[in-house]
Predicted model as a PDB file, atoms N, CA, C, CB and O in Angstrom, pLDDT in the B-factor column:
MODEL        1                                                                  
ATOM      1  N   MET A   1      15.470   7.121   7.122  1.00 92.00           N  
ATOM      2  CA  MET A   1      15.187   7.033   5.722  1.00 92.00           C  
ATOM      3  C   MET A   1      13.793   6.418   5.562  1.00 92.00           C  
ATOM      4  CB  MET A   1      16.274   6.206   4.982  1.00 92.00           C  
ATOM      5  O   MET A   1      13.499   5.392   6.177  1.00 92.00           O  
ATOM      6  N   PRO A   2      12.939   7.027   4.749  1.00 94.00           N  
ATOM      7  CA  PRO A   2      11.596   6.483   4.524  1.00 94.00           C  
ATOM      8  C   PRO A   2      11.651   5.126   3.814  1.00 94.00           C  
ATOM      9  CB  PRO A   2      10.757   7.471   3.701  1.00 94.00           C  
ATOM     10  O   PRO A   2      12.527   4.871   2.988  1.00 94.00           O  
ATOM     11  N   LEU A   3      10.705   4.282   4.156  1.00 97.00           N  
ATOM     12  CA  LEU A   3      10.611   2.967   3.532  1.00 97.00           C  
ATOM     13  C   LEU A   3       9.409   2.937   2.603  1.00 97.00           C  
ATOM     14  CB  LEU A   3      10.505   1.850   4.600  1.00 97.00           C  
ATOM     15  O   LEU A   3       8.272   3.107   3.044  1.00 97.00           O  
ATOM     16  N   LEU A   4       9.660   2.722   1.318  1.00 96.00           N  
ATOM     17  CA  LEU A   4       8.620   2.584   0.293  1.00 96.00           C  
ATOM     18  C   LEU A   4       8.539   1.112  -0.088  1.00 96.00           C  
ATOM     19  CB  LEU A   4       8.922   3.483  -0.967  1.00 96.00           C  
ATOM     20  O   LEU A   4       9.555   0.495  -0.408  1.00 96.00           O  
ATOM     21  N   VAL A   5       7.337   0.549  -0.056  1.00 97.00           N  
ATOM     22  CA  VAL A   5       7.136  -0.862  -0.395  1.00 97.00           C  
ATOM     23  C   VAL A   5       6.231  -0.965  -1.615  1.00 97.00           C  
ATOM     24  CB  VAL A   5       6.529  -1.644   0.805  1.00 97.00           C  
ATOM     25  O   VAL A   5       5.150  -0.377  -1.653  1.00 97.00           O  
ATOM     26  N   ASP A   6       6.683  -1.718  -2.607  1.00 96.00           N  
ATOM     27  CA  ASP A   6       5.854  -2.031  -3.769  1.00 96.00           C  
ATOM     28  C   ASP A   6       5.032  -3.265  -3.397  1.00 96.00           C  
ATOM     29  CB  ASP A   6       6.731  -2.277  -5.077  1.00 96.00           C  
ATOM     30  O   ASP A   6       5.525  -4.392  -3.444  1.00 96.00           O  
ATOM     31  N   GLU A   7       3.804  -3.037  -3.036  1.00 95.00           N  
ATOM     32  CA  GLU A   7       2.914  -4.112  -2.594  1.00 95.00           C  
ATOM     33  C   GLU A   7       1.870  -4.369  -3.682  1.00 95.00           C  
ATOM     34  CB  GLU A   7       2.227  -3.751  -1.233  1.00 95.00           C  
ATOM     35  O   GLU A   7       0.676  -4.471  -3.399  1.00 95.00           O  
ATOM     36  N   ALA A   8       2.334  -4.470  -4.921  1.00 92.00           N  
ATOM     37  CA  ALA A   8       1.447  -4.569  -6.084  1.00 92.00           C  
ATOM     38  C   ALA A   8       0.465  -5.732  -5.981  1.00 92.00           C  
ATOM     39  CB  ALA A   8       2.269  -4.715  -7.344  1.00 92.00           C  
ATOM     40  O   ALA A   8      -0.704  -5.584  -6.338  1.00 92.00           O  
ATOM     41  N   HIS A   9       0.917  -6.866  -5.506  1.00 94.00           N  
ATOM     42  CA  HIS A   9       0.044  -8.034  -5.406  1.00 94.00           C  
ATOM     43  C   HIS A   9      -0.411  -8.282  -3.974  1.00 94.00           C  
ATOM     44  CB  HIS A   9       0.755  -9.266  -5.941  1.00 94.00           C  
ATOM     45  O   HIS A   9      -0.825  -9.396  -3.653  1.00 94.00           O  
ATOM     46  N   GLY A  10      -0.347  -7.273  -3.101  1.00 93.00           N  
ATOM     47  CA  GLY A  10      -0.681  -7.473  -1.699  1.00 93.00           C  
ATOM     48  C   GLY A  10      -1.812  -6.619  -1.180  1.00 93.00           C  
ATOM     49  O   GLY A  10      -1.931  -6.439   0.032  1.00 93.00           O  
ATOM     50  N   ALA A  11      -2.639  -6.090  -2.046  1.00 92.00           N  
ATOM     51  CA  ALA A  11      -3.725  -5.213  -1.601  1.00 92.00           C  
ATOM     52  C   ALA A  11      -4.744  -5.942  -0.732  1.00 92.00           C  
ATOM     53  CB  ALA A  11      -4.425  -4.605  -2.801  1.00 92.00           C  
ATOM     54  O   ALA A  11      -5.500  -5.301  -0.001  1.00 92.00           O  
ATOM     55  N   HIS A  12      -4.776  -7.241  -0.799  1.00 93.00           N  
ATOM     56  CA  HIS A  12      -5.745  -8.033  -0.036  1.00 93.00           C  
ATOM     57  C   HIS A  12      -5.207  -8.534   1.305  1.00 93.00           C  
ATOM     58  CB  HIS A  12      -6.189  -9.209  -0.858  1.00 93.00           C  
ATOM     59  O   HIS A  12      -5.953  -9.160   2.059  1.00 93.00           O  
ATOM     60  N   PHE A  13      -3.955  -8.280   1.620  1.00 94.00           N  
ATOM     61  CA  PHE A  13      -3.337  -8.836   2.827  1.00 94.00           C  
ATOM     62  C   PHE A  13      -4.036  -8.424   4.118  1.00 94.00           C  
ATOM     63  CB  PHE A  13      -1.900  -8.419   2.892  1.00 94.00           C  
ATOM     64  O   PHE A  13      -4.060  -9.208   5.067  1.00 94.00           O  
ATOM     65  N   ALA A  14      -4.592  -7.249   4.183  1.00 92.00           N  
ATOM     66  CA  ALA A  14      -5.215  -6.754   5.418  1.00 92.00           C  
ATOM     67  C   ALA A  14      -6.569  -7.403   5.717  1.00 92.00           C  
ATOM     68  CB  ALA A  14      -5.390  -5.256   5.333  1.00 92.00           C  
ATOM     69  O   ALA A  14      -7.125  -7.187   6.794  1.00 92.00           O  
ATOM     70  N   PHE A  15      -7.098  -8.181   4.800  1.00 93.00           N  
ATOM     71  CA  PHE A  15      -8.448  -8.698   4.964  1.00 93.00           C  
ATOM     72  C   PHE A  15      -8.550 -10.039   5.685  1.00 93.00           C  
ATOM     73  CB  PHE A  15      -9.071  -8.824   3.644  1.00 93.00           C  
ATOM     74  O   PHE A  15      -9.658 -10.498   5.961  1.00 93.00           O  
ATOM     75  N   HIS A  16      -7.417 -10.681   5.997  1.00 96.00           N  
ATOM     76  CA  HIS A  16      -7.475 -11.960   6.703  1.00 96.00           C  
ATOM     77  C   HIS A  16      -6.198 -12.162   7.506  1.00 96.00           C  
ATOM     78  CB  HIS A  16      -7.682 -13.131   5.711  1.00 96.00           C  
ATOM     79  O   HIS A  16      -5.108 -11.914   6.993  1.00 96.00           O  
ATOM     80  N   PRO A  17      -6.308 -12.606   8.754  1.00 95.00           N  
ATOM     81  CA  PRO A  17      -5.123 -12.732   9.614  1.00 95.00           C  
ATOM     82  C   PRO A  17      -4.115 -13.794   9.173  1.00 95.00           C  
ATOM     83  CB  PRO A  17      -5.560 -13.040  11.002  1.00 95.00           C  
ATOM     84  O   PRO A  17      -2.960 -13.745   9.596  1.00 95.00           O  
ATOM     85  N   GLU A  18      -4.511 -14.737   8.348  1.00 97.00           N  
ATOM     86  CA  GLU A  18      -3.576 -15.774   7.903  1.00 97.00           C  
ATOM     87  C   GLU A  18      -2.762 -15.369   6.673  1.00 97.00           C  
ATOM     88  CB  GLU A  18      -4.334 -17.042   7.602  1.00 97.00           C  
ATOM     89  O   GLU A  18      -1.877 -16.105   6.236  1.00 97.00           O  
ATOM     90  N   LEU A  19      -3.068 -14.195   6.119  1.00 96.00           N  
ATOM     91  CA  LEU A  19      -2.292 -13.675   4.995  1.00 96.00           C  
ATOM     92  C   LEU A  19      -1.067 -12.945   5.542  1.00 96.00           C  
ATOM     93  CB  LEU A  19      -3.157 -12.725   4.100  1.00 96.00           C  
ATOM     94  O   LEU A  19      -1.029 -12.635   6.733  1.00 96.00           O  
ATOM     95  N   PRO A  20      -0.076 -12.666   4.717  1.00 97.00           N  
ATOM     96  CA  PRO A  20       1.105 -11.929   5.191  1.00 97.00           C  
ATOM     97  C   PRO A  20       0.734 -10.569   5.775  1.00 97.00           C  
ATOM     98  CB  PRO A  20       2.102 -11.741   4.050  1.00 97.00           C  
ATOM     99  O   PRO A  20      -0.298  -9.995   5.426  1.00 97.00           O  
ATOM    100  N   THR A  21       1.565 -10.071   6.647  1.00 97.00           N  
ATOM    101  CA  THR A  21       1.363  -8.767   7.266  1.00 97.00           C  
ATOM    102  C   THR A  21       1.462  -7.672   6.204  1.00 97.00           C  
ATOM    103  CB  THR A  21       2.397  -8.530   8.397  1.00 97.00           C  
ATOM    104  O   THR A  21       2.434  -7.642   5.448  1.00 97.00           O  
ATOM    105  N   PRO A  22       0.479  -6.772   6.131  1.00 97.00           N  
ATOM    106  CA  PRO A  22       0.566  -5.670   5.169  1.00 97.00           C  
ATOM    107  C   PRO A  22       1.767  -4.774   5.483  1.00 97.00           C  
ATOM    108  CB  PRO A  22      -0.739  -4.838   5.178  1.00 97.00           C  
ATOM    109  O   PRO A  22       2.182  -4.668   6.637  1.00 97.00           O  
ATOM    110  N   ALA A  23       2.304  -4.151   4.482  1.00 97.00           N  
ATOM    111  CA  ALA A  23       3.509  -3.332   4.637  1.00 97.00           C  
ATOM    112  C   ALA A  23       3.332  -2.202   5.647  1.00 97.00           C  
ATOM    113  CB  ALA A  23       3.909  -2.752   3.300  1.00 97.00           C  
ATOM    114  O   ALA A  23       4.229  -1.950   6.452  1.00 97.00           O  
ATOM    115  N   LEU A  24       2.195  -1.522   5.616  1.00 96.00           N  
ATOM    116  CA  LEU A  24       1.976  -0.425   6.563  1.00 96.00           C  
ATOM    117  C   LEU A  24       1.929  -0.933   7.999  1.00 96.00           C  
ATOM    118  CB  LEU A  24       0.680   0.315   6.229  1.00 96.00           C  
ATOM    119  O   LEU A  24       2.457  -0.283   8.901  1.00 96.00           O  
ATOM    120  N   ALA A  25       1.305  -2.079   8.218  1.00 96.00           N  
ATOM    121  CA  ALA A  25       1.238  -2.655   9.556  1.00 96.00           C  
ATOM    122  C   ALA A  25       2.621  -3.090  10.036  1.00 96.00           C  
ATOM    123  CB  ALA A  25       0.275  -3.844   9.576  1.00 96.00           C  
ATOM    124  O   ALA A  25       2.872  -3.155  11.239  1.00 96.00           O  
ATOM    125  N   ALA A  26       3.514  -3.388   9.095  1.00 97.00           N  
ATOM    126  CA  ALA A  26       4.875  -3.796   9.443  1.00 97.00           C  
ATOM    127  C   ALA A  26       5.811  -2.601   9.618  1.00 97.00           C  
ATOM    128  CB  ALA A  26       5.427  -4.726   8.375  1.00 97.00           C  
ATOM    129  O   ALA A  26       6.987  -2.770   9.937  1.00 97.00           O  
ATOM    130  N   GLY A  27       5.279  -1.377   9.404  1.00 96.00           N  
ATOM    131  CA  GLY A  27       6.073  -0.184   9.660  1.00 96.00           C  
ATOM    132  C   GLY A  27       6.517   0.603   8.451  1.00 96.00           C  
ATOM    133  O   GLY A  27       7.279   1.559   8.594  1.00 96.00           O  
ATOM    134  N   ALA A  28       6.069   0.236   7.260  1.00 97.00           N  
ATOM    135  CA  ALA A  28       6.432   0.998   6.062  1.00 97.00           C  
ATOM    136  C   ALA A  28       5.857   2.406   6.131  1.00 97.00           C  
ATOM    137  CB  ALA A  28       5.935   0.283   4.789  1.00 97.00           C  
ATOM    138  O   ALA A  28       4.804   2.624   6.731  1.00 97.00           O  
ATOM    139  N   ASP A  29       6.538   3.347   5.526  1.00 97.00           N  
ATOM    140  CA  ASP A  29       6.068   4.730   5.489  1.00 97.00           C  
ATOM    141  C   ASP A  29       5.133   4.983   4.315  1.00 97.00           C  
ATOM    142  CB  ASP A  29       7.246   5.680   5.417  1.00 97.00           C  
ATOM    143  O   ASP A  29       4.224   5.808   4.403  1.00 97.00           O  
ATOM    144  N   LEU A  30       5.358   4.278   3.229  1.00 96.00           N  
ATOM    145  CA  LEU A  30       4.597   4.500   2.008  1.00 96.00           C  
ATOM    146  C   LEU A  30       4.512   3.175   1.271  1.00 96.00           C  
ATOM    147  CB  LEU A  30       5.249   5.609   1.115  1.00 96.00           C  
ATOM    148  O   LEU A  30       5.498   2.443   1.185  1.00 96.00           O  
ATOM    149  N   THR A  31       3.348   2.869   0.745  1.00 96.00           N  
ATOM    150  CA  THR A  31       3.187   1.649  -0.037  1.00 96.00           C  
ATOM    151  C   THR A  31       2.303   1.922  -1.254  1.00 96.00           C  
ATOM    152  CB  THR A  31       2.585   0.520   0.831  1.00 96.00           C  
ATOM    153  O   THR A  31       1.411   2.769  -1.212  1.00 96.00           O  
ATOM    154  N   VAL A  32       2.560   1.209  -2.311  1.00 96.00           N  
ATOM    155  CA  VAL A  32       1.778   1.321  -3.542  1.00 96.00           C  
ATOM    156  C   VAL A  32       1.150  -0.037  -3.797  1.00 96.00           C  
ATOM    157  CB  VAL A  32       2.664   1.785  -4.764  1.00 96.00           C  
ATOM    158  O   VAL A  32       1.838  -1.058  -3.800  1.00 96.00           O  
ATOM    159  N   GLN A  33      -0.159  -0.044  -4.010  1.00 95.00           N  
ATOM    160  CA  GLN A  33      -0.882  -1.285  -4.277  1.00 95.00           C  
ATOM    161  C   GLN A  33      -1.631  -1.173  -5.593  1.00 95.00           C  
ATOM    162  CB  GLN A  33      -1.856  -1.613  -3.128  1.00 95.00           C  
ATOM    163  O   GLN A  33      -2.255  -0.151  -5.876  1.00 95.00           O  
ATOM    164  N   SER A  34      -1.568  -2.216  -6.387  1.00 93.00           N  
ATOM    165  CA  SER A  34      -2.304  -2.270  -7.656  1.00 93.00           C  
ATOM    166  C   SER A  34      -3.595  -3.036  -7.415  1.00 93.00           C  
ATOM    167  CB  SER A  34      -1.451  -2.944  -8.794  1.00 93.00           C  
ATOM    168  O   SER A  34      -3.589  -4.264  -7.337  1.00 93.00           O  
ATOM    169  N   ILE A  35      -4.687  -2.321  -7.300  1.00 91.00           N  
ATOM    170  CA  ILE A  35      -5.958  -2.977  -6.964  1.00 91.00           C  
ATOM    171  C   ILE A  35      -6.417  -3.910  -8.081  1.00 91.00           C  
ATOM    172  CB  ILE A  35      -7.042  -1.927  -6.685  1.00 91.00           C  
ATOM    173  O   ILE A  35      -7.014  -4.952  -7.812  1.00 91.00           O  
ATOM    174  N   HIS A  36      -6.145  -3.548  -9.315  1.00 91.00           N  
ATOM    175  CA  HIS A  36      -6.643  -4.344 -10.432  1.00 91.00           C  
ATOM    176  C   HIS A  36      -5.996  -5.722 -10.517  1.00 91.00           C  
ATOM    177  CB  HIS A  36      -6.417  -3.605 -11.721  1.00 91.00           C  
ATOM    178  O   HIS A  36      -6.470  -6.564 -11.279  1.00 91.00           O  
ATOM    179  N   LYS A  37      -4.943  -5.979  -9.769  1.00 90.00           N  
ATOM    180  CA  LYS A  37      -4.271  -7.280  -9.846  1.00 90.00           C  
ATOM    181  C   LYS A  37      -4.934  -8.333  -8.962  1.00 90.00           C  
ATOM    182  CB  LYS A  37      -2.813  -7.134  -9.454  1.00 90.00           C  
ATOM    183  O   LYS A  37      -5.009  -9.500  -9.348  1.00 90.00           O  
ATOM    184  N   VAL A  38      -5.416  -7.942  -7.782  1.00 85.00           N  
ATOM    185  CA  VAL A  38      -5.989  -8.947  -6.876  1.00 85.00           C  
ATOM    186  C   VAL A  38      -7.344  -8.558  -6.296  1.00 85.00           C  
ATOM    187  CB  VAL A  38      -5.037  -9.205  -5.751  1.00 85.00           C  
ATOM    188  O   VAL A  38      -8.010  -9.401  -5.693  1.00 85.00           O  
ATOM    189  N   LEU A  39      -7.764  -7.331  -6.456  1.00 89.00           N  
ATOM    190  CA  LEU A  39      -9.073  -6.889  -5.982  1.00 89.00           C  
ATOM    191  C   LEU A  39      -9.906  -6.428  -7.175  1.00 89.00           C  
ATOM    192  CB  LEU A  39      -8.930  -5.746  -4.931  1.00 89.00           C  
ATOM    193  O   LEU A  39      -9.407  -6.365  -8.299  1.00 89.00           O  
ATOM    194  N   GLY A  40     -11.145  -6.115  -6.936  1.00 85.00           N  
ATOM    195  CA  GLY A  40     -12.013  -5.701  -8.032  1.00 85.00           C  
ATOM    196  C   GLY A  40     -11.787  -4.260  -8.455  1.00 85.00           C  
ATOM    197  O   GLY A  40     -11.820  -3.347  -7.630  1.00 85.00           O  
ATOM    198  N   ALA A  41     -11.558  -4.066  -9.729  1.00 88.00           N  
ATOM    199  CA  ALA A  41     -11.426  -2.722 -10.300  1.00 88.00           C  
ATOM    200  C   ALA A  41     -11.899  -2.798 -11.747  1.00 88.00           C  
ATOM    201  CB  ALA A  41      -9.937  -2.186 -10.207  1.00 88.00           C  
ATOM    202  O   ALA A  41     -11.604  -3.762 -12.454  1.00 88.00           O  
ATOM    203  N   MET A  42     -12.620  -1.794 -12.176  1.00 88.00           N  
ATOM    204  CA  MET A  42     -13.149  -1.796 -13.541  1.00 88.00           C  
ATOM    205  C   MET A  42     -12.048  -1.608 -14.583  1.00 88.00           C  
ATOM    206  CB  MET A  42     -14.197  -0.701 -13.696  1.00 88.00           C  
ATOM    207  O   MET A  42     -12.153  -2.109 -15.702  1.00 88.00           O  
ATOM    208  N   THR A  43     -11.012  -0.898 -14.217  1.00 92.00           N  
ATOM    209  CA  THR A  43      -9.867  -0.675 -15.109  1.00 92.00           C  
ATOM    210  C   THR A  43      -8.596  -0.782 -14.274  1.00 92.00           C  
ATOM    211  CB  THR A  43      -9.957   0.727 -15.831  1.00 92.00           C  
ATOM    212  O   THR A  43      -8.661  -1.108 -13.088  1.00 92.00           O  
ATOM    213  N   GLN A  44      -7.462  -0.514 -14.869  1.00 93.00           N  
ATOM    214  CA  GLN A  44      -6.230  -0.515 -14.099  1.00 93.00           C  
ATOM    215  C   GLN A  44      -6.319   0.565 -13.028  1.00 93.00           C  
ATOM    216  CB  GLN A  44      -4.999  -0.291 -15.016  1.00 93.00           C  
ATOM    217  O   GLN A  44      -6.635   1.718 -13.320  1.00 93.00           O  
ATOM    218  N   ALA A  45      -6.040   0.185 -11.801  1.00 92.00           N  
ATOM    219  CA  ALA A  45      -6.175   1.129 -10.692  1.00 92.00           C  
ATOM    220  C   ALA A  45      -5.131   0.823  -9.627  1.00 92.00           C  
ATOM    221  CB  ALA A  45      -7.599   1.072 -10.087  1.00 92.00           C  
ATOM    222  O   ALA A  45      -4.817  -0.338  -9.365  1.00 92.00           O  
ATOM    223  N   SER A  46      -4.607   1.857  -9.028  1.00 93.00           N  
ATOM    224  CA  SER A  46      -3.615   1.710  -7.965  1.00 93.00           C  
ATOM    225  C   SER A  46      -3.934   2.657  -6.822  1.00 93.00           C  
ATOM    226  CB  SER A  46      -2.195   1.972  -8.500  1.00 93.00           C  
ATOM    227  O   SER A  46      -4.658   3.640  -6.986  1.00 93.00           O  
ATOM    228  N   MET A  47      -3.370   2.335  -5.648  1.00 93.00           N  
ATOM    229  CA  MET A  47      -3.543   3.181  -4.463  1.00 93.00           C  
ATOM    230  C   MET A  47      -2.166   3.484  -3.888  1.00 93.00           C  
ATOM    231  CB  MET A  47      -4.461   2.487  -3.392  1.00 93.00           C  
ATOM    232  O   MET A  47      -1.257   2.655  -3.935  1.00 93.00           O  
ATOM    233  N   LEU A  48      -2.033   4.670  -3.353  1.00 94.00           N  
ATOM    234  CA  LEU A  48      -0.821   5.095  -2.664  1.00 94.00           C  
ATOM    235  C   LEU A  48      -1.208   5.354  -1.216  1.00 94.00           C  
ATOM    236  CB  LEU A  48      -0.177   6.374  -3.334  1.00 94.00           C  
ATOM    237  O   LEU A  48      -2.077   6.182  -0.944  1.00 94.00           O  
ATOM    238  N   HIS A  49      -0.565   4.648  -0.279  1.00 95.00           N  
ATOM    239  CA  HIS A  49      -0.864   4.803   1.138  1.00 95.00           C  
ATOM    240  C   HIS A  49       0.345   5.401   1.835  1.00 95.00           C  
ATOM    241  CB  HIS A  49      -1.258   3.448   1.780  1.00 95.00           C  
ATOM    242  O   HIS A  49       1.475   4.965   1.614  1.00 95.00           O  
ATOM    243  N   ILE A  50       0.111   6.402   2.678  1.00 95.00           N  
ATOM    244  CA  ILE A  50       1.182   7.085   3.396  1.00 95.00           C  
ATOM    245  C   ILE A  50       0.823   7.119   4.878  1.00 95.00           C  
ATOM    246  CB  ILE A  50       1.409   8.530   2.838  1.00 95.00           C  
ATOM    247  O   ILE A  50      -0.325   7.380   5.240  1.00 95.00           O  
ATOM    248  N   GLN A  51       1.815   6.852   5.736  1.00 95.00           N  
ATOM    249  CA  GLN A  51       1.598   6.990   7.175  1.00 95.00           C  
ATOM    250  C   GLN A  51       2.848   7.586   7.814  1.00 95.00           C  
ATOM    251  CB  GLN A  51       1.246   5.618   7.822  1.00 95.00           C  
ATOM    252  O   GLN A  51       3.942   7.517   7.254  1.00 95.00           O  
ATOM    253  N   GLY A  52       2.672   8.158   8.970  1.00 94.00           N  
ATOM    254  CA  GLY A  52       3.801   8.724   9.699  1.00 94.00           C  
ATOM    255  C   GLY A  52       4.153  10.125   9.232  1.00 94.00           C  
ATOM    256  O   GLY A  52       3.410  10.748   8.474  1.00 94.00           O  
ATOM    257  N   ASN A  53       5.304  10.614   9.699  1.00 93.00           N  
ATOM    258  CA  ASN A  53       5.703  11.988   9.377  1.00 93.00           C  
ATOM    259  C   ASN A  53       6.980  12.080   8.541  1.00 93.00           C  
ATOM    260  CB  ASN A  53       5.890  12.763  10.647  1.00 93.00           C  
ATOM    261  O   ASN A  53       7.519  13.174   8.370  1.00 93.00           O  
ATOM    262  N   ARG A  54       7.463  10.980   8.029  1.00 94.00           N  
ATOM    263  CA  ARG A  54       8.676  11.011   7.189  1.00 94.00           C  
ATOM    264  C   ARG A  54       8.394  11.444   5.757  1.00 94.00           C  
ATOM    265  CB  ARG A  54       9.332   9.644   7.176  1.00 94.00           C  
ATOM    266  O   ARG A  54       9.295  11.900   5.054  1.00 94.00           O  
ATOM    267  N   ILE A  55       7.151  11.301   5.327  1.00 93.00           N  
ATOM    268  CA  ILE A  55       6.760  11.644   3.959  1.00 93.00           C  
ATOM    269  C   ILE A  55       5.931  12.924   4.000  1.00 93.00           C  
ATOM    270  CB  ILE A  55       5.958  10.475   3.286  1.00 93.00           C  
ATOM    271  O   ILE A  55       4.968  13.014   4.762  1.00 93.00           O  
ATOM    272  N   ASP A  56       6.291  13.896   3.201  1.00 92.00           N  
ATOM    273  CA  ASP A  56       5.534  15.141   3.097  1.00 92.00           C  
ATOM    274  C   ASP A  56       4.379  14.912   2.120  1.00 92.00           C  
ATOM    275  CB  ASP A  56       6.451  16.333   2.626  1.00 92.00           C  
ATOM    276  O   ASP A  56       4.584  14.894   0.906  1.00 92.00           O  
ATOM    277  N   CYS A  57       3.183  14.739   2.643  1.00 90.00           N  
ATOM    278  CA  CYS A  57       2.015  14.460   1.801  1.00 90.00           C  
ATOM    279  C   CYS A  57       1.734  15.560   0.792  1.00 90.00           C  
ATOM    280  CB  CYS A  57       0.799  14.256   2.664  1.00 90.00           C  
ATOM    281  O   CYS A  57       1.166  15.293  -0.267  1.00 90.00           O  
ATOM    282  N   ASP A  58       2.119  16.786   1.097  1.00 91.00           N  
ATOM    283  CA  ASP A  58       1.872  17.903   0.185  1.00 91.00           C  
ATOM    284  C   ASP A  58       2.622  17.730  -1.137  1.00 91.00           C  
ATOM    285  CB  ASP A  58       2.279  19.220   0.845  1.00 91.00           C  
ATOM    286  O   ASP A  58       2.251  18.346  -2.137  1.00 91.00           O  
ATOM    287  N   LEU A  59       3.654  16.916  -1.158  1.00 88.00           N  
ATOM    288  CA  LEU A  59       4.408  16.691  -2.396  1.00 88.00           C  
ATOM    289  C   LEU A  59       3.612  15.878  -3.409  1.00 88.00           C  
ATOM    290  CB  LEU A  59       5.721  15.984  -2.090  1.00 88.00           C  
ATOM    291  O   LEU A  59       3.946  15.874  -4.593  1.00 88.00           O  
ATOM    292  N   PHE A  60       2.561  15.187  -2.960  1.00 83.00           N  
ATOM    293  CA  PHE A  60       1.796  14.318  -3.832  1.00 83.00           C  
ATOM    294  C   PHE A  60       0.522  14.963  -4.352  1.00 83.00           C  
ATOM    295  CB  PHE A  60       1.459  13.058  -3.114  1.00 83.00           C  
ATOM    296  O   PHE A  60      -0.146  14.387  -5.212  1.00 83.00           O  
ATOM    297  N   PHE A  61       0.168  16.132  -3.860  1.00 78.00           N  
ATOM    298  CA  PHE A  61      -1.082  16.779  -4.266  1.00 78.00           C  
ATOM    299  C   PHE A  61      -0.832  18.091  -4.952  1.00 78.00           C  
ATOM    300  CB  PHE A  61      -1.978  16.997  -3.076  1.00 78.00           C  
ATOM    301  O   PHE A  61      -1.779  18.765  -5.358  1.00 78.00           O  
TER     302      PHE A  61                                                      
ENDMDL                                                                          
END                                                                             
């Protein structure tokens, strides 16, 4: 079963080793991050990250 993680406030985790492990590095298949909450964004902005072969990327485009 694919693992989807709502990492809304965790977009910055990958930038320093003392922060929590990012969801993708911990093995998640798909994660959603809201950049406007903790990183710089001019307006509300989010990112969808997909890794592995459990998620059909063609479904999102």
